[in-house]
Structure formats: structure tokens, C-alpha cells
N, C-alpha and C positions, 0 to 999 in steps of 0.2 A: 106951307108944305102939306101935301095931302098925306094923311095917315093910311097905311095899308089896311085893307078890309079884313085880313086874316090874322092880325096880331093886335094885342093890346100894347100901347106905347105909353111911356111916361116922359116928361120933359127931361132932357139931359143937359143941354146948353143952349144958349141963344141961337135960334135958327135951326135947331135939330132936335131929334128925339132918339131915345134908345128903347129896345124892347123890354117890357116888363114880363120876364119869363115866368114868374110865380103866378101872376094873374092869368097868363096864357095857359099855364099848366092847370090852374083851377078849372078853367073851362074844359080842357081836354082830359082832366083827371090824371094827367101825368106832367111832371116838370122837365122830363128828359135830363135829369140831373142825378148823379150818384154820389154818395159820400164815401170817401176813403179815410179810414182811421188807421194811423200808423202809431205803433207803440213808441217809436222814436225814429225820426227821419234820419238821424245821424248813424244808425246802425248800418254797417257797410252793405248788408243784403237788401235794405229797404228801397233806396232810390231806383234801382233797376226794376224792381217789382212795380213800383208806382208808375214808372215810365211804360211798362208793359200794359198796365191797366188803362192808362190814359190814351195810349196809341189805339187800343182796341175801341175805347169809347168814342174817340174822334172818328174812327171809321164808321161807327154806327150812329153818329149824330148826337151823342150824349156829352154833356158837360160833367166835370168832376170837381167836387169840393174836397180839399185835403185838410184833415185835422191831425195835428201832431201832438200826441199826448206827452211826449218828452219824459217818459217814465225812467229811462236810464239816466238822463241828464238830472232828473230830480233826485233819484234814490239809488243810483248805480244798480247793483243787483240785489238790493235788500227788500224789494217790494214783491217778489214772486209769490210769497205766501201770505202777504198782508192784503186780504180782500177788502178791508175797510179803506185803506189808502188808495188802492187800485180803483175801486168804484167811486171814490170821491172825485177822481179825474174823469173816468170813463162815463159815468151816468149823465153828467151835464152835457157831455159831447153828444151822446145819443139823443138827448132831448133837443139839443140845438138842431141836429140834422133832421129830426122829426118835425121840428117847427118850420123848417124851410121846405118840407115835403119832398125829400129826396125819394126817388123811386126804388133805390136799393143801396146797400152798404157793403163794402169790402173791408174787412179788418186785417191788417198786416202785422203779424207778430215779429218780435225781434229774434226769437228762437223757438224751436218746436217744443210744444207741451200741450196739455189739455187745458183750455182756457174757458172759464165760466163767465162769458160776457153777454151771451144772448139768452134771455129767459125763454122758457118753453112757450110762453104766450107772445113772444116777440113777433109782430105782424109784418114788419118790413122785410122784403126779400134780402137775404144776406149770404155772404160767402166768407170763409176763413182762409187766409193765405199764409202759408209758411208755418202752420201749426194746426191744431185740432180743437174742436169744440165738443162739449157734452150735449149740445142740442142736435139731435139726429136729423132735424129738418134743415140744418145748415151744412152744406157740403164743405169739405176741407180740401184744399189744394196744397200739397207739400212735396218735398223732394223724396225720392225713393232711396233713403240712406242705406238700407240693407242691400239692395241690388247693386248700388253704386260701389259700396265697399267691397262686395263680393267680386265685382269685376276687377277692381284694383289688385286684390290679393291673387286672383287667377293670373293676372299679368305678372306679378312678382314671381309666382311659382313657375310660369312659363319661361322666365329668365334664369331658372335654376335654383331659386331661393326656397328653402324649406324650413329654415329657422327664422321666422318672421316675427319680430317684436312689434308691439302696438302701444302707442301713447294716445290715450283718450282724453276727453274733457272731464266733466264731472260724472261720477259713476252713476248717478241717478237721472242723468239727462237723457231725453229721448234720442237725440242725435247719437250720443255715445252708445246707448244700448242697441240701437238699430244697426249702427256701423259695426259693432262688435259681433252681432248676429251674422252679418254679412261675412266678416272675417272667419268666423267659425264654420259657416256653410261652405266657404271655399276650401278650407282645410279638410273638411269631411269629404267633399267631392273629390279631393286629390289624395285621400287616405293618409293624411298627415295628422298625427295625434296632437290634440289641443294641449298646450302647456300653460297653465294659469300664471306661471312666473314670467311669461313673456308679455303679459298684459299689465300696463301701468297707467296711472291717471295723473294728469297735470293741470286740471282746472282751466284748460284752454290757454295757459300762459307759457311764454317762452322760457322763463326761469325754471318753472316746474319741469318742462320738457328737457331742459339742459341737465337737470339733476337725474331725471329718470333715464335719460340716454346712457349715462354712466353706469347705471345698474343693469340696463339691458346688454351692454357690451360685455359685462361679466358673465352673461348667459350664452355668450358666443353666437348671438344672432348675426345673420349676414344681411338682414334688411330690417328697416324700421318704417312702419306705416303710421304716420301722424294723422290724427283725425281733423287737423286744421293746419293750414299752411303756416299760421303764426307759430305754432309749436315746432314746426320743422326748422324754424330759425334757431331755436334753442339747441336742436340736435346738430345742426351745422356748426354752431359755435363749439359744442362739446367735441366734435370730431376734429375741428381745426386745432383745438388746444392740445390734443394728444397726437397730432401729426397724421391724422387720417383724412380722407377726402370722400365726400358723397359721390356715388357714381363710379368710384374706383375701388375703394376698400369696403365700404358699407353702402348698400342701396338705401335711398330715402325716398319715400312717397308721401304726398300730402293730400289735402282735401279742401276744396273751396275755389281754387284758382284765383286767389286774391291777387291784387295788382302786383304785390311784391314777388310772386312766385317766379315770374320770368326773369327777375333781376338777381335771384340767387345765383351763386357760382358754385357748381354748375346749375343751370336752370332746373326748377323743381317739376318732376312728373306729378300730376295731381288730377283731381276731378273737378271740372267746372260746374258750378251750381247753375241750374236752369232758371235763373231769377226772372228774366224777361218773359220766359214761357209761363212761369207760374202766374205772372201778372196777366198775360193774355188769356190763359185758361180760366183764371178766376173771373175775369170780366165776361168771358163767354158763358160761363155757368150762371152768373148773376143775370145776364141778359135773358137767358132761357127762362129763368124763374119769373122775371119781370114781364116777359112776353107770354107767360103762361103756356110754355111749350108742353105738349102732351107726353113727350118722352120722359122716362124715369131718370132722375138725376142721382148719380151714385153718391154715397155718403163720404167716400174718400177717393181722391184722385192723386196718385203718386207719380211723380215725374222723375225719371232717372237723370243722373248727371252725365256730363260728356267727358270721356277720358282724354286727357291732355298730356301727351308724351314729350318729355324734355330729356336732359342728360343725366339725371340723378340716380338712374337705375342701370346697373351693369349686368352682364351675363356671367354666371359662374359655371 
């Protein structure tokens, strides 16, 4: 079998060869390979982002190596502030990707926060997906929580609701803070006075939302905006137990467009996360860095969610 003139090849099996892309890359100074680091591939937001990255890479003739840190599987949510444990997993992964000479790296977070993962002298082109980094040379691609929440509240107001309760995740979480700002912005633009007693926090859990819904109903709210579809399940349960129904007696809106949203009864009005688009855009900006494009790359790229209307919001 004659070996091609333009590629290095190594033995693969009897009677055949396979390309040695690393050797080929050494000659060309590029391996046409990018590394994808996922905090945990089991996070419901991550697979679609990965797919968006890989589809764009395939279009451009790049291969992808996916590394799963399994941080949530290892330590649940106890690792966020433990830099030592975090870097004990991350640093060897970065070194491994450097050793195989990837042309660039995309880091996919499990949730939005500022992540200290790329040092100031990090030389490989990189992009942060679904979160933010303190390295100003690394662009971040994330959802526009504020704008998306503001759109949802405007919709609730357009249906006649002015007493709108909110159930957020963790109070110090970026998603929670940004979505709360969007809520407040929509109230201000519609000249509705902000009432702090209408804002509750449930740590993203159904049980917590169930308890907080009971408290919000005491405030005579006509609508409840849940910052995650998962928490909307707790609100539905609360309403059902006291003989009320979402979309008839109390309007309920969610956020995420999780798979379960369309199976709620009634179907949940929510905001669909632009996960695949985050993957596409992250890959686009990484490729621009790798190809040394002359255009200036923004520090943050925020992508709004898509409004998804179902039957859980009624007009009053």
C-alpha cells in the first residue's frame, strides 16, 4: 500500500495504516484538535453545549477531545469554594491537553459564576462557556439571564398580573441575581413598586419551592415566576394540594425549558436556554483566536433565551 505524500501514517492493522495526526500537526504547527473540558457531563445543560461545539468543529474540519471532570459526581456542590480540590482535578487535565498539543480549549461550566481556571500566562487559546472567567483574555459565552427574565415578567404583566412572586435559587448565585435584576427592571418599566416580600429563595429544589409557594400565596400574588422549571414542580404540587390550578387560579412561569416542562399539567410557560447556540458561538470565538483573526473579540457574549408559551399563564 502506497502511503500518501501529504500525511504521516502509522501502522493500524495488517494491510492498512491510519493517520498520525499528532505527527502531522507537528509539521504543520497545528493538530486541528480542540479540547473540551466539562465540569460534569451529567449536568443537564452540558450535553447540548458539547454537541453545539462539536458540530461547529466538524464544519471547520477540527476534531474534539472531551474531558469530563465529574466535579458534581465527585463532590456534589461542596467543591465550589475548595480551590485545592478543584485544581487537583483540573490541572492534570490541562496538562494532558497541552501534552497532545490541542490548538484551543473550551471550558464548560455547570452553572454561571466567576471561575479561576485559566492563569494570566495561559498560552493556549481558550473560551469559557456558560460561566465567566477572571482572565480578561479569555472570552465568556453565557446566557443573558437579565434580559430573558425581564422578557418573562413583561409577558406576565401583559396578561394583567401585577402582583408577581418570585422563587429564586441560591441568593448569591449569578443566575439568581441576574434574573432578579431582570424581574426588577420589568417592574420598574411598568411602574410597579418592587415588594421584597414577594421574593423567595428555594436553593433550586422542588421541596423548597413547595414551601415558599405557600408563603407567596399569603401575599395574594396572582403569578409566580420560578427561576427554574424544577422549582415550578414544587409550586404545582402546592397549588394542587389546596385545590388551585396553574393557568386558571395562579399563573406559573418557569425558566430552562427542561424536558419536564411540556409534561406539566398544564404545560409550563418558560424560557428555553440557548445551549446549542452557546456551543456554536463558543467554538466560533475559539476558532477566531486560533486563526489569529484581526477583529477584536469581546470579553463577554450574552445570548438571550427563547420564550416558550404553554398553558400555565392566564389573563386576568
